[in-house]
C-alpha positions in Angstrom: 110.6 70.4 134.6 111.3 72.6 131.6 109.9 75.9 131.5 107.4 76.5 128.6 108.7 79.1 126.0 106.3 81.6 125.3 105.8 81.4 121.3 105.5 84.6 119.8 102.1 85.8 118.0 102.8 88.0 115.2 101.2 91.4 115.2 98.5 92.3 112.2 101.4 94.8 110.7 104.1 91.9 111.1 101.6 90.1 108.9 100.7 92.6 107.1 104.9 93.3 106.5 105.3 89.6 105.6 102.9 89.5 102.7 104.6 92.8 101.2 107.8 90.8 101.3 106.7 88.2 100.3 104.9 89.9 96.8 108.4 91.9 96.9 110.3 89.2 97.0 108.0 86.9 94.6 110.6 86.4 91.2 108.3 88.0 88.3 108.3 91.0 90.5 112.1 90.5 91.4 112.4 90.2 87.6 110.0 93.3 86.5 111.3 95.5 89.4 107.2 96.2 90.4 104.6 94.8 92.2 100.9 96.0 93.1 99.7 95.5 96.7 96.6 96.4 98.1 95.1 96.4 101.8 93.1 92.9 102.2 90.0 93.1 104.4 91.2 91.5 107.4 94.0 94.5 107.5 93.4 97.6 109.4 93.8 100.8 107.7 95.9 101.7 110.2 98.3 99.0 110.2 98.5 99.6 106.4 99.6 103.3 106.4 102.0 102.6 108.7 103.4 100.4 106.1 102.9 102.9 103.8 104.7 105.3 105.7 107.4 103.0 106.3 107.9 101.8 102.7 108.4 105.7 101.8 111.3 106.1 103.7 113.2 103.6 101.1 114.6 106.2 98.7 115.0 103.3 96.0 111.3 102.4 95.9 108.1 104.3 94.4 104.9 104.3 95.7 102.3 105.5 92.8 98.7 105.0 93.9 96.5 103.3 91.5 92.9 104.6 90.2 91.2 101.5 91.7 93.4 101.9 95.3 96.1 99.8 94.8 99.8 100.7 95.4 102.4 99.8 92.9 105.4 99.5 93.9 108.4 100.4 91.9 112.3 100.1 92.1 115.3 99.6 89.8 116.2 96.3 89.7 120.1 97.3 88.6 120.0 99.4 91.9 118.8 96.3 93.6 121.8 94.8 92.4 124.5 96.7 93.4 
């Protein structure tokens, strides 16, 4: 009898990172070199803060807080292509 494989259930942090990665990789965001992100209600503040800390470690990405609490991510499209 074959063993059952354990299915990895993604954590809230992993789901958040996938969502933000999807937003960053969107054609318009890639063309413009910017995207605005915000925390969704079901995402914890802890996961959100951790993800922002991780993004802050990337030299080529600027995090610009917006008045409404959203965060604008900005990067140079020329640097991204290099």
